[in-house]
N, C-alpha and C positions, 0 to 999 in steps of 0.2 A: 411272637411265636413261629415257627420255621414249620412247615411242612415237608412232610414226606416224598419221595419219587411218586409212589402207588398214592396218594391222596392228592395232591396238585393233579394227578389224571383221574381221577373219579370228580373231582371237584370242576375239570375242565368237559368233562361227560353231563355231567348235572346242569352246568350251566346251559351247556349245548341243548338238553331238554328243554328249560327254563325261555330259551329262548327260538324252539320251534313251539310253542305252547305247551309242553307234554309234562309239565311238571306236575299233573296230576299224579302220575305214578312212579314220583318221586317220595322213595323213603323218610319220615320225618327224623330221624337220625342223621339220615347226611344232609337234610336242608338247615339241620342245626349247625353243622358245618362251617357250612357258607355264610350263615346269620353270623356264628360268632368269629369270623375270619374279617365280617363285613363288609363280605361281596354280595350281598343280596341283603334288604330288609324290607318287612312288612309295610306296606301303607296301610293307616287308619281310612276307617270307610268312606270319613270325610272327604281325605285327599283324592278318593277315588271321585266323588260325588262331583267334586269340583273340577276334575280331567273331563268325567262325560259332559258336563255344562259347556265348557270348554269347547269340546268338540262339536257338539248341538248347536253353541250360538256363539260363533268365531267372533263376530261384531262386536262383539261385550266387551273385547277388548282386555279384559284382567291381565292383570300385572303380577309379575312374581318378580318377589323379595329376594 
């Protein structure tokens, strides 16, 4: 899939929103473009819980494969 220049610019702006933590303002249709191109992924709740536990308890030494 090739993206048009204006689509690439919009993706860059949207990725900047995500990087700044402002993705709450990102319209679903534009987020869908990022998902379709594999530029972002939605993590499951369990993966977020795992990440939080790693931050809270770094001495547990969980290993990712």
